[in-house]
Residue, then its C-alpha position, 0 to 999 in steps of 0.5 A: x095141900x101138903x108142902x114138903x122141903x126135901x134136903x140132904x142128910x138124915x132125920x134130925x141131921x144138921x141140914x134138916x135142923x138148920x132149915x127148920x130153924x131159919x126157914x120154917x120156924x123163923x117164917x112160921x111156915x106150915x112145911x114138912x121136912x123130908x131128908x133124902x139121905x144124900x144128894x142122889x136121892x133128892x129127885x126120887x124123894x121129891x117125885x114120890x112126895x108129889x106123886x101121892x097127891x096132885x095137891x102136894x108140893x115138894x121143893x128140893x134143895x141140895x149142896x153145890x159142892x164143887x160145881x160152878x156157882x153160875x149153875x147153882x145161881x141159875x136155879x134161883x132165877x124162878x120162884x116157880x122152880x122145885x129144885x134148887x142148889x145152895x149158892x154156898x158149898x154146903x150147909x156148914x158154910x152158912x154156919x161158918x160166917x165170921x159173925x156166927x163164929x164170933x157169937x160162939x167164941x163170945x159164949x165160950x169166953x164167958x163159960x166157966x171152966x174154959x180158960x183156953x177160950x180167953x185167947x179166942x178172937x174177939x172181933x169179926x175181922x179177927x175171926x175171919x182172919x183165923x178162918x182164912x189161916x185155916x183155909x190156906x192149908x186146904x187150898x191145894x186140896x180144894x183145887x184138886x177137888x174142883x179139878x176132879x169135879x170138872x173131869x167127872x162132868x166132862x166124862x159124864x158128858x162123853x157117855x156112860x163112863x164114870x170117872x172114879x179115882x178115890x181121894x188119895x190118903x193123907x200124908x203122914x202127920x197131915x189131914x190131907x194129900x199133897x199136890x203130888x199125890x193128887x196129881x198122881x191119882x187124877x192122872x192114873x184114873x184119867x189114863x185108865x179111862x182113856x185105855x178103856x173108852x175111845x170117846x174119852x181117849x180123845x178128850x184133851x183135858x184128860x191127858x196127863x199134861x193137861x191135868x197138870x196144867x189145869x191143876x197148876x192154874x187152879x192152885x194159883x187161882x185159889x192161892x190169890x189173896x182175893x179168894x180169901x179177903x173177899x170171903x169167896x173161900x167161905x162160899x166155895x170151899x168145903x164147909x165140912x173140911x173148914x169145920x173140921x179144921x176149926x175143930x182141930x184148931x180149938x183142940x190145939x188150944x186146949x178144948x176137949x175132945x167134945x169139940x168135934x165137928x158135930x158139937x161145933x155144928x150144933x153150937x154154931x146152929x144155936x148161934x145162927x138161930x139167935x142172930x139170923x135176920x134175913x139179908x143181913x148175914x148172907x147176900x143173896x140170902x138163900x134161906x130167905x129166898x127159899x122161905x119166899x118160894x115155900x110161902x107161895x104155896 
């Protein structure tokens, strides 16, 4: 029997290397990884792998992105399942656990030639506080992405229509669009769909006033202090965006250009591999549950 683990990303990408380190190698599982190149190809890759032999098993795991947590959690209720969704936004979110980031900061402080690292946070709560301060600047953007996902799922349910609407361009001197830019983009795309599809035109959530109201509600929800202090921000917000914000912060301290997102992802993975113990960093622990599922075959 061949057991395959289908993940997002590409060969030797971050997703594959994280899964290899803390699921396959940690538990010594005879499992082959098969990156799909993206979320849209997961089902096709899994079906192809299982079609080659009736003895082969393929299990797929994909990013949750901005989808509701409840739907992702439901995929883990049965160990007999073959398709799962991370409870966190994406693979980078697991690497950004404050204890993992602290391990990297401790290493940087002891590395010769990095004087700027002396001022990095030296405790887990201080690392969490830093990450929260970076997340605050992304909350409006996160609210808009959640709303866009809600609208996409709503229009998909209405039939063969597609809510497009590109992400607005960042404002000058910033790394993301502001609230007015997001509202204008979402309202314009909703208006376009309403003009071309009668089924969509009847949907109240796509009316301009409803989009404004929903966005205002989401912005207020995510700006509540509990979203940060409970750690929900590290679960729900885009890990890629948080990692990019951390990279920018380190470079403002004096870190060189090599401290980009890819470099940080690689280094955080090394630290995660050193300290990972099932059910200590993450509760529930998706990695440990995935290992149990794969280990039954």
